[in-house]
Phi, psi and omega in degrees: 000123181252128177237139180241098183260096179244139176065056172046060177069019176299319178236130181223114181252120179239141172248125176247144174306142006284316169183080179249109172281137179242123179251129180247125180232083190215089180212083177291144184104326176282128184222143175221138182167201181212168178238134178242130178243123177293125179303336176281352172306128176305134182061029182299323175303316180293317179298315177302309179302315181293321176300319178298315182295319182293313179298321174294324177289327183253003171086018177276336178269137181049059184293158186300159184301319180302320183288316179302316178297313178302312182292325178299326181289332190239012187301332181259011184253162173224159175285162172284093190291344179294338174297314178299319185295314179302311184299315187295315181297324175300305186293307181309316178299315181292323182289326176292318180300329181274000174098013182275155177251123174199166175262137180294126181297152177221094177096030182216177173233030175230154173226135180255129184238149171281129186285164185264002185246176176286333191228117183296322180300312176303312180295324176294315178298320172299323179295331182296336179294342178252012180066029171262120186255107180246151180250119177303138182296338183295338172298338181248013182079019178239085175299154181061015180234165174216161184247137170240144175255145176236023181270052176232177183287150188299327174304325180290316179301313176307310179300326185288338188296316179292327176292318174300313175306310180297316181297319181290321176295319185284320187268330186242000179061029178267000000 
């Protein structure tokens, strides 16, 4: 098995017998790009300055050479987006069955759900006991909601379904 690991698993090349190259392009969170601000925009100078400071702080500005090289190798490729749809459908169906309220996502790999408790923060902390990592929605300006990501492999989503079921029944009496 040969691996070429550039940019934190952005590219993984694997050879399996007899000799089948597999390319995996699956790394949510790594971004490279630019922001354009129209000079006619009110406070454009302030916006440009803020964007510069923010991008330096979170690493979007001047990404490391390794990431730039990795992106150059895959610039014309795309990930298999059907994986996200499969994962979303599995989670959405299970969460609706468990009594959650949410809008079915359309074009993303996150799902926002109305929590079943009074406090999304408490709900998310309870989920940690079951190794479920949920993000309270107040971080995104959505009080009483939490966010789940499904940008993982489908096997992990499938394994999480029974854990979700167990955690909701144990913690919320549903």
